[in-house]
C-alpha positions as CSV (number, residue, x, y, z in Angstrom):
1,M,-84.6,132.2,-74.5
2,K,-82.1,135.1,-74.0
3,N,-78.4,135.6,-73.6
4,K,-76.1,138.6,-73.9
5,I,-76.0,138.9,-77.6
6,R,-79.3,137.8,-79.1
7,H,-82.9,136.7,-78.5
8,L,-83.8,133.4,-80.1
9,E,-87.4,132.2,-80.4
10,R,-87.7,128.7,-81.9
11,G,-90.9,127.7,-83.7
12,S,-92.3,125.6,-86.5
13,G,-91.8,125.8,-90.2
14,P,-88.8,126.3,-92.5
15,L,-88.6,130.1,-92.2
16,I,-86.3,132.1,-89.9
17,A,-86.6,135.9,-89.5
18,A,-83.6,137.8,-88.2
19,A,-83.0,141.4,-87.1
20,I,-79.4,141.2,-86.0
21,H,-78.8,145.0,-86.0
22,N,-81.9,145.8,-83.9
23,G,-80.0,146.0,-80.6
24,H,-79.0,149.2,-78.9
25,T,-77.3,148.2,-75.6
26,V,-73.5,148.4,-75.0
27,R,-71.5,147.0,-72.1
28,D,-71.0,149.5,-69.3
29,E,-67.2,149.5,-69.5
30,L,-67.4,150.3,-73.2
31,I,-70.0,153.0,-72.9
32,R,-67.6,154.9,-70.6
33,K,-65.0,154.9,-73.3
34,M,-67.2,156.0,-76.2
35,S,-67.1,159.3,-77.9
36,I,-70.2,158.7,-80.0
37,S,-73.5,159.7,-78.5
38,E,-76.5,157.4,-77.9
39,T,-78.4,159.4,-80.6
40,E,-75.6,158.9,-83.1
41,R,-75.5,155.2,-82.3
42,L,-79.2,154.9,-82.8
43,R,-79.0,156.6,-86.2
44,E,-76.7,153.9,-87.5
45,E,-78.5,151.0,-85.9
46,D,-81.7,149.3,-87.3
47,P,-84.4,150.2,-84.8
48,Y,-87.9,148.6,-85.2
49,T,-86.6,145.8,-87.5
50,E,-87.5,143.4,-84.7
51,E,-91.2,144.2,-85.5
52,W,-90.9,142.5,-88.9
53,T,-89.4,139.3,-87.5
54,H,-92.9,138.4,-86.1
55,I,-93.9,137.1,-89.6
56,A,-92.0,133.9,-88.8
57,N,-92.3,131.3,-86.0
58,T,-88.5,131.3,-85.5
59,R,-87.0,134.6,-84.7
60,V,-83.4,135.9,-84.1
61,V,-83.1,139.4,-82.7
62,G,-79.8,141.1,-81.9
63,L,-79.7,142.7,-78.4
64,K,-76.4,144.5,-78.6
65,S,-75.5,147.6,-80.6
66,R,-73.4,147.1,-83.7
67,F,-71.1,149.6,-82.1
68,E,-70.1,146.9,-79.5
69,V,-69.9,144.1,-82.1
70,D,-71.3,144.0,-85.6
71,L,-72.7,140.6,-86.4
72,N,-73.1,141.5,-90.1
73,R,-69.4,142.0,-90.7
74,P,-66.5,139.6,-91.0
75,R,-64.9,138.8,-87.6
76,E,-61.8,140.9,-88.2
77,K,-64.0,143.9,-88.9
78,A,-66.7,143.2,-86.3
79,V,-65.4,145.7,-83.7
80,Y,-65.2,149.2,-85.0
81,I,-61.9,150.9,-84.0
82,T,-61.2,153.7,-86.4
83,P,-63.7,156.3,-87.9
84,E,-63.3,154.6,-91.3
85,D,-64.9,151.5,-89.7
86,A,-68.0,153.5,-88.8
87,W,-69.0,156.0,-91.5
88,N,-66.2,158.4,-90.4
89,L,-67.8,158.6,-86.9
90,K,-65.5,158.9,-83.9
91,V,-66.6,155.9,-81.9
92,W,-64.0,156.0,-79.1
93,E,-62.7,158.6,-76.7
94,T,-60.4,155.9,-75.3
95,R,-59.7,152.8,-77.4
96,P,-61.0,149.6,-75.8
97,T,-58.3,147.2,-74.5
98,E,-57.5,144.0,-76.2
99,T,-59.3,142.1,-73.4
100,E,-62.4,144.2,-74.0
101,I,-62.2,143.6,-77.8
102,A,-61.7,139.9,-77.2
103,M,-64.9,139.8,-75.0
104,S,-66.9,141.4,-77.8
105,L,-65.5,138.9,-80.3
106,S,-66.4,136.1,-78.0
107,E,-70.0,137.3,-78.2
108,Y,-69.7,137.3,-82.0
109,D,-68.3,133.7,-81.9
110,E,-71.1,132.6,-79.6
111,F,-73.7,134.0,-82.0
112,Y,-72.4,132.2,-85.0
113,A,-71.9,129.0,-83.1
114,E,-75.6,129.1,-82.1
115,M,-76.6,130.0,-85.6
116,H,-74.7,127.0,-86.9
117,A,-76.5,124.7,-84.5
118,L,-79.9,126.2,-85.4
119,F,-79.3,126.1,-89.1
120,S,-78.0,122.5,-88.9
121,D,-81.2,121.5,-87.1
122,F,-83.2,123.2,-89.9
123,K,-81.2,121.5,-92.6
124,H,-81.8,118.1,-90.9
125,Q,-85.5,118.8,-90.4
126,F,-86.5,120.5,-93.6
127,G,-83.7,120.0,-96.1
128,H,-84.2,123.5,-97.4
129,F,-85.1,126.6,-95.4
130,V,-85.2,130.4,-95.8
131,V,-83.8,133.2,-93.7
132,F,-85.2,136.7,-93.9
133,D,-82.3,139.0,-92.9
134,F,-84.0,142.3,-92.0
135,H,-82.0,145.6,-92.0
136,S,-82.7,149.3,-92.5
137,Y,-80.6,152.0,-94.0
138,N,-80.2,155.8,-93.9
139,H,-81.0,158.1,-96.8
140,M,-81.0,161.5,-95.0
141,R,-77.3,161.8,-94.3
142,N,-77.2,165.5,-95.3
143,G,-79.3,166.3,-92.2
144,P,-82.9,166.8,-91.2
145,G,-84.9,168.7,-93.6
146,Q,-82.2,168.4,-96.3
147,Q,-82.4,166.6,-99.6
148,P,-82.6,162.8,-99.3
149,A,-80.2,160.5,-101.1
150,D,-80.9,159.9,-104.8
151,P,-83.9,157.5,-105.0
152,E,-82.6,156.2,-108.3
153,I,-79.9,154.4,-106.4
154,N,-81.7,154.1,-103.0
155,P,-84.8,151.9,-103.4
156,E,-87.4,151.7,-100.7
157,I,-86.5,148.0,-100.2
158,N,-83.2,146.7,-101.5
159,I,-83.1,142.9,-101.7
160,G,-79.6,141.6,-101.4
161,T,-78.9,138.3,-103.1
162,G,-75.3,138.8,-104.0
163,T,-73.9,136.1,-101.6
164,M,-76.1,133.2,-102.8
165,D,-76.2,130.9,-105.9
166,R,-78.9,133.0,-107.4
167,D,-79.8,130.5,-110.1
168,F,-80.3,127.7,-107.6
169,W,-82.5,129.7,-105.4
170,A,-84.5,131.4,-108.2
171,P,-87.7,129.5,-107.4
172,V,-87.7,131.1,-104.0
173,V,-86.2,134.5,-104.7
174,D,-88.3,135.2,-107.8
175,R,-91.5,134.4,-106.0
176,F,-90.5,136.6,-103.1
177,L,-89.7,139.6,-105.4
178,H,-92.7,139.2,-107.5
179,T,-95.1,139.1,-104.5
180,L,-93.4,142.0,-102.7
181,R,-93.5,144.2,-105.8
182,D,-97.1,143.4,-106.5
183,Y,-98.2,144.2,-102.9
184,K,-100.6,147.2,-102.7
185,Y,-98.8,149.5,-100.3
186,Y,-101.6,152.0,-99.6
187,D,-102.5,153.0,-103.2
188,R,-99.2,152.2,-104.8
189,A,-96.4,149.7,-105.2
190,L,-93.2,149.7,-103.2
191,D,-89.9,150.4,-104.9
192,V,-88.3,147.0,-104.6
193,R,-85.0,146.3,-106.4
194,E,-82.3,143.7,-106.2
195,N,-78.7,144.4,-105.4
196,I,-78.8,148.1,-106.0
197,K,-77.5,149.5,-102.7
198,F,-76.5,146.3,-100.9
199,R,-75.7,142.8,-102.0
200,G,-75.9,141.2,-98.5
201,G,-73.5,141.3,-95.6
202,N,-71.5,138.8,-93.6
203,F,-74.5,137.0,-92.1
204,P,-76.0,135.9,-95.4
205,S,-72.5,135.3,-96.8
206,W,-71.6,133.1,-93.8
207,T,-75.0,131.3,-94.2
208,H,-74.4,130.5,-97.9
209,K,-70.9,129.4,-97.3
210,N,-71.9,127.0,-94.6
211,F,-75.3,125.9,-96.0
212,P,-75.1,126.6,-99.7
213,R,-77.8,124.2,-100.9
214,S,-79.9,124.3,-97.7
215,A,-80.3,127.9,-96.6
216,C,-81.6,130.8,-98.7
217,A,-80.7,134.0,-96.8
218,I,-82.4,137.0,-98.3
219,A,-81.1,140.3,-97.1
220,I,-84.0,142.8,-96.8
221,E,-82.7,146.3,-96.5
222,V,-85.5,148.9,-95.9
223,K,-84.8,152.5,-96.4
224,K,-85.8,154.5,-93.3
225,F,-88.8,156.1,-94.9
226,F,-90.8,154.5,-92.0
227,M,-89.1,156.7,-89.4
228,D,-87.3,160.0,-88.8
229,E,-83.7,158.7,-88.9
230,W,-82.5,161.9,-87.1
231,T,-84.8,161.8,-84.1
232,G,-85.6,158.1,-84.1
233,E,-89.3,158.8,-84.2
234,P,-91.2,155.8,-85.8
235,D,-94.2,155.8,-88.1
236,H,-95.9,152.8,-86.6
237,E,-98.5,152.6,-89.3
238,Q,-95.8,152.3,-92.0
239,I,-93.8,149.8,-89.9
240,D,-97.0,147.6,-89.8
241,M,-97.6,148.0,-93.5
242,I,-94.1,146.9,-94.3
243,K,-94.6,143.9,-92.1
244,S,-97.8,143.1,-93.9
245,A,-96.1,143.4,-97.3
246,V,-93.3,141.0,-96.4
247,K,-95.7,138.6,-94.6
248,A,-97.6,138.4,-97.9
249,T,-94.5,136.8,-99.5
250,V,-94.3,133.9,-97.0
251,P,-96.8,131.5,-98.7
252,E,-95.0,132.0,-102.1
253,V,-91.6,131.6,-100.6
254,L,-92.6,128.3,-98.9
255,E,-94.2,127.1,-102.2
256,G,-90.9,128.0,-103.9
257,L,-89.0,125.7,-101.5
258,K,-91.1,122.8,-102.8
259,K,-89.8,123.5,-106.4
260,L,-86.2,122.9,-105.5
């Protein structure tokens, strides 16, 4: 099932996998007004995160670029206007009209209305359910071939749990973290840490506000070590390995739901 803002695939089980920043398209009337290039847009989007949603039977994948409307920000910040809204990037040559902004925000409202309906169904059906909220983040902002960001504060996988009641959801989150950290990634362990770089954006925050004792939304931010963030070139083997690593957590996460 598709519409303008997202792709939703509904399946069995109390797990939803979302990649709401995967999208790259922008409405034609907005593209014509943009100063930012397609390559620059792609660098700040989360390409290939859709691949990881296939670990769940219910999938939510964003189709639109965050530069049209950012589903992981509060509504009043969902449309980037100034460079300060977008990592000091100049997004617009000509500012969008209020009508165009309103159209983008109507897409935002549509998405959250549909998520409310979906999550309400899951609450009714399962009582408790889990949302894997997949994202990726840059660590080579100094340019290609330059020094990466300090790994001490940029883990390979940052797990954001800052918007939930962490104690209540501990049976789920602790099992998730333990399994992911123990996964044999080639011949080593992944650097998985909690709330170091990100604590979770608007999507998990909204989820926990509206479904505080029903939904456990875990923000999974993967550093772009699985791709060249400047060219967009993917390393498909690593993308598949990351998917396998997160997939290994699913049985433990579902077992954790039973402990609540």
